[in-house]
C-alpha positions, -999 to +999 in steps of 0.1 A: +002+001+000+011+033-009+023+059+017-005+081+003-031+054+009-020+049+044-024+085+055-060+086+043-064+054+058-053+065+091-071+096+089-103+080+088-090+059+116-079+088+137-117+112+126-138+077+135-120+074+171-129+110+175-169+103+170-164+073+192-147+098+222-170+125+213-200+102+217-188+088+252-166+055+242-130+058+254-110+035+240-069+026+235-078+005+205-066+019+169-102+016+146-095-007+114-109+004+083-114-031+072-155-036+073-153-061+099-172-062+127-142-054+160-152-060+196-129-030+223-127-027+255-137+007+266-120+024+295-139+031+326-161-001+318-157-029+349-144-064+344-122-055+314-144-069+290-155-061+255-185-042+257-182-023+225-179-027+190-175-013+159-174-014+122-156+009+101-155+010+062-126+027+046-130+026+010-153+044-013-174+067+012-154+058+047-184+050+071-195+028+100-208+024+132-200+019+168-218+009+202-216+003+231-241-016+251-232-011+290-232+027+282-266+025+256-241+042+229-252+035+192-240+055+166-233+059+128-205+078+114-197+092+077-166+109+068-179+148+062-175+154+025-179+185+008-202+170-020-233+153-018-236+119-028-250+102-058-279+083-058-256+051-062-237+059-036-262+066-009-281+033-019-243+017-013-240+032+017-277+021+032-270-013+026-236-006+041-251+004+074-278-024+070-252-048+070-231-035+100-264-028+118-271-067+111-234-075+126-241-053+158-275-069+166-259-105+160-235-094+186-257-080+212-279-116+206-249-135+219-240-109+248-276-113+262-277-153+252-246-153+276-262-132+301-291-155+303-271-184+305-254-173+335-283-162+351-298-198+343-266-210+360-267-192+394-306-196+397-303-235+390-272-237+413-293-226+444-271-197+445-293-178+467-303-210+495-271-205+514-283-173+524-297-175+561-327-149+572-327-143+606 
C-alpha cells in the first residue's frame, strides 16, 4: 500500500475514533477500516471485557457505526465530504449500514444469550439458598 493510502486510512481511523470519543466511548484501540466487526474494551467499564464494538468501512465513502451495550451508545458515522452523495453512493451506503446493523444485532444477541445462560446457572445451582434469613 502506498504511503498516500496509508495516510488516508490513518486519517479515517483518527476521525472515527474522535467521533467515538465525543459520543462517550474512550478506548486505546485504533479503529481498523476493514468492514469487519471489531469488539473493543472501553476505558472505565468494569470487568475489562469487550463491552463495545464497531464496524468501519474505509473504501469508497468511509463510514461506520459503533456502540457500547453498557453505556447505551449506538451511533453511525460518515466521513464528511464537501459533495453530496449520488443516488448510487447513497444506496451503497445504506446497504453497508444495514449490514453493519445486522452484525451489531448479532453481537448483542450473543451478549444477551451469555447473560441468560449465566443467570440460569446461578438460579439452577441454588445460589441463594445458602443465604440465612433472620
